[in-house]
C-alpha positions as CSV (number, residue, x, y, z in Angstrom):
1,M,-14.5,12.8,-89.2
2,G,-14.8,10.9,-92.5
3,M,-13.8,7.6,-90.9
4,T,-16.3,8.2,-88.2
5,E,-19.0,8.6,-90.8
6,I,-18.0,5.4,-92.5
7,L,-17.7,3.4,-89.2
8,S,-21.0,4.7,-87.9
9,A,-22.8,3.9,-91.2
10,L,-21.4,0.4,-91.2
11,M,-22.4,-0.1,-87.5
12,L,-25.9,1.2,-88.1
13,L,-26.4,-1.1,-91.1
14,G,-26.1,-4.0,-88.7
15,G,-24.8,-6.4,-91.4
16,I,-21.3,-6.9,-89.8
17,T,-20.9,-9.6,-87.2
18,D,-17.9,-11.0,-85.3
19,N,-16.8,-14.7,-85.4
20,T,-19.5,-15.6,-82.9
21,G,-22.3,-14.1,-85.0
22,K,-22.9,-11.1,-82.7
23,H,-22.6,-7.4,-83.7
24,P,-19.3,-6.0,-82.5
25,T,-19.2,-3.2,-80.0
26,I,-18.3,0.3,-81.2
27,I,-15.0,0.0,-79.3
28,A,-14.2,-3.4,-81.0
29,F,-15.2,-1.9,-84.4
30,S,-13.1,1.2,-83.9
31,D,-10.1,-0.8,-82.8
32,V,-10.2,-2.8,-86.1
33,F,-10.5,0.5,-88.1
34,E,-7.6,2.0,-86.2
35,Q,-5.4,-1.1,-86.8
36,A,-6.4,-1.5,-90.4
37,F,-6.0,2.1,-91.4
38,G,-3.2,3.1,-89.0
39,F,-4.8,6.0,-87.2
40,S,-6.6,6.7,-83.9
41,F,-10.1,8.0,-83.3
42,N,-8.9,9.4,-80.0
43,G,-12.2,8.6,-78.4
44,I,-14.8,7.1,-80.7
45,Y,-17.7,8.1,-78.5
46,D,-16.6,11.7,-78.7
47,R,-16.2,11.5,-82.5
48,Q,-19.7,10.0,-82.8
49,N,-21.2,12.7,-80.6
50,E,-19.5,15.3,-82.9
51,L,-21.0,13.6,-85.9
52,F,-24.5,13.5,-84.6
53,K,-24.4,17.1,-83.5
54,R,-24.0,18.2,-87.1
55,K,-26.9,19.7,-88.9
56,S,-28.9,17.0,-90.7
57,C,-27.8,18.3,-94.1
58,N,-24.1,17.8,-93.1
59,L,-24.2,14.4,-91.5
60,T,-22.7,12.5,-94.4
61,K,-20.2,14.8,-96.1
62,T,-17.7,12.0,-96.7
63,L,-20.3,9.4,-97.7
64,D,-21.8,11.9,-100.2
65,A,-18.4,12.6,-101.7
66,L,-17.7,8.8,-102.0
67,K,-21.1,8.3,-103.7
68,A,-20.5,11.1,-106.2
69,V,-17.0,9.7,-107.1
70,L,-18.5,6.2,-107.5
71,I,-21.3,7.5,-109.7
72,K,-18.9,9.5,-111.8
73,E,-16.6,6.4,-112.3
74,Y,-19.6,4.2,-113.1
75,K,-20.8,6.7,-115.8
76,K,-17.3,6.9,-117.2
77,R,-17.0,3.1,-117.5
78,Q,-20.5,2.8,-119.0
79,A,-19.5,5.4,-121.7
80,E,-16.4,3.3,-122.4
81,V,-18.4,0.2,-122.8
82,L,-20.8,1.9,-125.2
83,K,-17.9,3.4,-127.2
84,N,-16.2,-0.1,-127.5
85,K,-19.5,-1.6,-128.7
86,D,-19.9,1.1,-131.3
87,E,-16.3,0.6,-132.5
88,K,-16.9,-3.2,-133.0
89,R,-19.8,-2.6,-135.3
């Protein structure tokens, strides 16, 4: 379901276009994901329906987890930068 969250979010952002400048269909988009990451959605429309049937507080479990990990890494790197600056003084 995590890949469905990511694919759906990218589709809804609308910033991705194909080589003709048009927004790809959900099928074209899912085909690229399946080839790139070596898995199958086994019916992207069914997966999206399952996603949107979730309670609103559970719609973005994977995206929330990704955000938390990115924020944690950002804070870690910021702390390292500050530590290095203090050591140089």
